C-alpha positions as CSV (number, residue, x, y, z in Angstrom):
1,M,-105.9,-61.5,47.7
2,D,-107.1,-61.7,51.2
3,T,-105.5,-60.6,53.6
4,P,-102.2,-62.2,54.6
5,L,-101.6,-64.6,57.8
6,V,-98.2,-63.1,58.2
7,D,-96.7,-60.3,56.7
8,L,-93.1,-59.5,57.5
9,R,-92.1,-56.0,56.3
10,N,-88.6,-54.9,56.0
11,I,-87.1,-57.3,58.3
12,S,-83.3,-56.7,59.8
13,I,-81.5,-57.8,62.7
14,S,-77.6,-57.6,63.2
15,F,-75.3,-59.3,65.5
16,G,-72.1,-58.0,66.4
17,G,-72.1,-55.3,63.4
18,V,-73.1,-58.3,60.7
19,R,-76.6,-57.5,59.3
20,A,-77.7,-61.3,59.3
21,V,-81.0,-60.2,58.1
22,D,-81.0,-57.5,56.0
23,N,-84.7,-55.5,54.6
24,V,-86.2,-58.5,54.0
25,S,-89.9,-58.4,53.5
26,L,-92.5,-62.1,52.9
27,D,-95.8,-63.2,53.5
28,L,-97.3,-66.4,54.3
29,H,-101.4,-66.7,53.4
30,A,-104.2,-69.5,54.7
31,G,-103.9,-73.0,53.3
32,E,-100.0,-72.1,52.0
33,V,-96.3,-73.5,52.3
34,V,-93.8,-70.8,51.6
35,G,-90.4,-72.8,51.1
36,L,-87.1,-70.7,52.6
37,L,-84.1,-71.7,51.0
38,G,-80.3,-71.0,51.4
39,H,-77.0,-71.9,52.0
40,N,-75.8,-71.7,56.2
41,G,-75.8,-68.3,57.0
42,A,-78.1,-67.0,54.4
43,G,-80.3,-66.0,57.2
44,K,-83.3,-67.7,56.6
45,S,-83.2,-69.5,60.0
46,T,-82.6,-66.3,61.6
47,L,-85.7,-64.5,60.1
48,I,-88.1,-67.1,61.1
49,K,-86.6,-67.1,64.8
50,I,-87.8,-63.6,64.8
51,L,-90.9,-64.1,64.0
52,S,-91.1,-67.2,66.7
53,G,-89.8,-65.0,69.2
54,A,-86.4,-66.3,69.5
55,Y,-84.9,-63.1,68.4
56,Q,-86.3,-59.8,68.6
57,K,-86.0,-57.9,64.9
58,D,-84.1,-54.9,65.5
59,S,-86.0,-52.8,62.3
60,G,-89.2,-53.6,60.5
61,E,-92.9,-54.4,61.4
62,I,-95.0,-57.9,61.8
63,W,-98.3,-58.1,60.9
64,I,-100.6,-60.9,61.5
65,E,-103.9,-61.5,60.1
66,G,-103.7,-57.5,58.7
67,K,-102.7,-56.3,62.6
68,Q,-99.6,-55.2,63.6
69,A,-97.9,-57.7,66.3
70,E,-95.3,-57.4,68.7
71,I,-93.5,-60.5,68.9
72,N,-90.8,-60.3,71.6
73,S,-90.7,-64.2,73.0
74,P,-92.2,-67.4,72.0
75,R,-95.0,-66.7,74.5
76,D,-96.0,-64.0,72.3
77,A,-95.7,-66.0,68.9
78,R,-97.7,-68.5,70.4
79,R,-100.4,-65.9,71.6
80,H,-100.7,-65.2,67.6
81,N,-101.2,-68.8,67.0
82,I,-98.1,-69.2,65.8
83,E,-96.0,-72.5,66.4
84,T,-92.5,-73.9,65.2
85,I,-91.1,-77.4,65.1
86,Y,-87.5,-77.2,65.2
87,Q,-85.6,-80.3,63.6
88,T,-84.7,-81.8,66.7
89,L,-88.5,-81.9,67.7
90,A,-88.1,-80.8,71.2
91,L,-89.7,-84.2,72.5
92,A,-89.2,-85.9,76.0
93,D,-88.0,-89.4,74.5
94,N,-89.4,-91.3,77.9
95,L,-92.8,-90.1,77.6
96,D,-95.7,-91.3,75.1
97,A,-97.8,-89.6,72.8
98,S,-100.4,-87.9,75.1
99,S,-98.1,-86.9,77.5
100,N,-95.5,-85.0,74.6
101,L,-98.6,-83.5,73.1
102,F,-99.6,-81.9,76.3
103,L,-96.2,-81.2,78.1
104,G,-96.1,-78.4,80.2
105,R,-100.0,-77.4,79.5
106,E,-101.5,-81.1,80.8
107,L,-105.1,-81.5,81.1
108,T,-106.5,-81.8,85.0
109,T,-109.5,-82.9,86.6
110,P,-112.0,-81.0,88.5
111,L,-109.8,-81.8,91.5
112,G,-106.7,-80.5,89.9
113,F,-104.9,-84.2,89.2
114,V,-103.6,-84.7,85.8
115,D,-106.5,-86.3,83.4
116,D,-104.3,-88.6,82.0
117,A,-107.7,-90.6,80.6
118,K,-108.6,-87.4,78.8
119,M,-105.7,-86.4,76.9
120,E,-105.2,-90.4,75.8
121,A,-108.5,-89.5,74.1
122,E,-107.8,-86.0,72.7
123,T,-104.4,-87.3,71.3
124,A,-106.0,-90.4,69.6
125,R,-108.9,-87.6,68.3
126,I,-106.3,-85.3,66.4
127,M,-104.1,-88.1,65.3
128,A,-107.1,-89.4,63.7
129,R,-107.5,-86.5,61.5
130,L,-104.0,-85.9,61.2
131,N,-102.1,-89.7,60.4
132,P,-105.3,-92.4,60.5
133,N,-102.0,-95.0,60.4
134,F,-100.9,-93.7,63.8
135,K,-101.6,-96.5,66.2
136,K,-98.9,-96.1,68.9
137,L,-100.3,-94.0,71.7
138,K,-98.9,-95.7,74.4
139,E,-95.1,-96.3,73.2
140,P,-92.2,-93.5,74.4
141,V,-91.6,-91.9,71.4
142,S,-88.0,-92.8,71.2
143,A,-89.4,-96.3,70.5
144,L,-91.2,-94.5,67.1
145,S,-90.1,-94.0,63.7
146,G,-88.7,-90.5,62.7
147,G,-92.0,-89.7,61.0
148,Q,-94.2,-90.7,63.2
149,R,-92.1,-88.5,65.9
150,Q,-93.0,-86.0,63.4
151,S,-96.6,-86.5,63.7
152,V,-95.9,-86.1,67.6
153,A,-94.6,-82.8,66.8
154,I,-96.9,-81.3,64.4
155,A,-100.2,-82.6,66.4
156,R,-99.3,-80.8,69.6
157,A,-99.1,-77.4,67.3
158,V,-101.7,-78.4,65.8
159,Y,-103.8,-79.4,68.5
160,F,-103.2,-75.8,70.3
161,N,-104.6,-74.2,67.6
162,A,-101.7,-73.2,65.7
163,K,-102.6,-71.0,62.1
164,I,-98.6,-70.2,61.5
165,L,-96.6,-73.0,61.1
166,I,-92.5,-72.8,61.0
167,M,-91.4,-76.5,60.1
168,D,-87.5,-76.7,60.4
169,E,-86.1,-79.4,58.1
170,P,-89.2,-81.6,58.5
171,T,-87.8,-84.6,56.1
172,A,-84.1,-84.6,57.1
173,A,-82.5,-88.0,57.7
174,L,-86.1,-89.6,56.7
175,G,-86.4,-92.3,54.5
176,V,-88.6,-92.2,51.0
177,H,-91.9,-93.9,53.3
178,E,-91.3,-91.4,56.3
179,T,-90.8,-88.5,53.9
180,K,-93.8,-89.0,52.3
181,M,-95.8,-89.2,55.6
182,V,-94.8,-86.2,56.3
183,A,-95.7,-84.8,53.3
184,D,-99.0,-86.0,53.2
185,L,-99.3,-84.4,56.5
186,I,-98.3,-81.0,55.6
187,Q,-101.2,-81.5,52.9
188,E,-103.2,-82.0,55.1
189,L,-102.4,-78.9,57.2
190,K,-103.0,-77.0,53.8
191,S,-106.4,-78.4,53.7
192,Q,-107.0,-77.0,56.6
193,G,-106.2,-73.5,56.3
194,L,-103.2,-73.3,58.1
195,G,-99.8,-71.4,56.6
196,I,-96.3,-73.1,56.9
197,F,-92.9,-71.6,56.2
198,L,-90.9,-74.6,55.4
199,I,-87.1,-74.5,55.8
200,S,-85.4,-77.2,53.6
201,H,-81.8,-77.6,51.8
202,D,-84.0,-80.1,49.6
203,T,-84.6,-77.7,46.4
204,R,-86.7,-80.8,45.0
205,E,-88.7,-81.3,48.1
206,M,-89.7,-77.5,48.3
207,L,-90.8,-77.4,44.2
208,E,-93.1,-80.6,45.4
209,L,-94.2,-79.4,48.6
210,C,-94.7,-75.1,48.6
211,D,-96.7,-73.0,46.5
212,R,-94.2,-70.2,46.4
213,V,-90.2,-70.2,47.8
214,S,-88.1,-67.7,48.9
215,V,-84.2,-67.1,48.4
216,M,-82.1,-65.6,50.8
217,K,-78.5,-65.2,50.2
218,N,-75.9,-63.2,52.5
219,G,-78.7,-61.8,54.7
220,A,-80.7,-60.1,51.9
221,L,-84.0,-61.3,50.1
222,V,-82.8,-62.9,46.4
223,G,-86.1,-63.2,45.4
224,T,-90.0,-65.3,46.0
225,E,-91.3,-67.2,42.8
226,R,-94.4,-69.5,42.7
227,V,-92.7,-72.9,42.0
228,E,-94.8,-73.5,39.1
229,D,-92.8,-70.2,37.6
230,V,-89.1,-71.7,38.0
231,T,-87.0,-74.6,37.5
232,E,-84.7,-76.3,40.1
233,D,-81.8,-74.6,38.3
234,D,-83.5,-71.0,38.7
235,I,-83.5,-71.9,42.2
236,L,-80.2,-73.2,42.2
237,S,-79.0,-70.0,40.7
238,M,-80.7,-67.7,43.1
239,I,-79.3,-69.5,45.8
240,I,-75.6,-69.6,44.2
241,M,-75.4,-66.7,42.6
242,G,-78.0,-64.8,44.7
243,K,-79.4,-63.9,41.2
244,N,-83.5,-64.5,40.3
245,P,-83.6,-65.5,36.7
246,K,-87.3,-64.5,36.6
247,R,-86.2,-60.8,37.9
248,D,-82.7,-60.4,36.4
249,A,-84.1,-61.7,32.9
250,A,-86.6,-59.0,32.8
């Protein structure tokens, strides 16, 4: 196998004596989607927040593209080309797509003024690559649909050279058409060689979008399986019972 984009080795973290993540190892390769499943409190979001720099691990190692990495802040994560798209999307509703894409990282002219024309042109270029049907460049994102807002958030991550993308419940509260739009975006990102960690509660969606699924329960990793090797019932058993039918049956 090629060197993983991300290799999390024996990661642990505790809060007030409670082991939120307990000795978890997980990897992610280029052009792969790995789904993280589990009940609320299973530890999946905490694990990903360690990778995104929001939390600092107590023990374990993080390896990025074959090199050990210290990630102690979101800035460290970005330096390693890790971008996170949270369920809230963190968009400024009153601003248009290009202003959101470059929020806090605005392009400027040689004289130091904000270069609106260049930002709009760059937004149009990245959107044409990700979502050719996206035309509402000048409207505030509050006027956009859920899928279109996801497009803006994804474009922002990809424009700034993300190699590793963390997506938290990207299709939550979206309709069928909007969900398909996001699914198409994920496939496009895969084809471009990005590695994606996808957090979701929707087991059926995970089987459709992911190459592998990892299930956590009570802070521990129940197992990681290729989607073609498991059924939805297998995954539900892992989530509810904390047992891996593939491993435990062996």
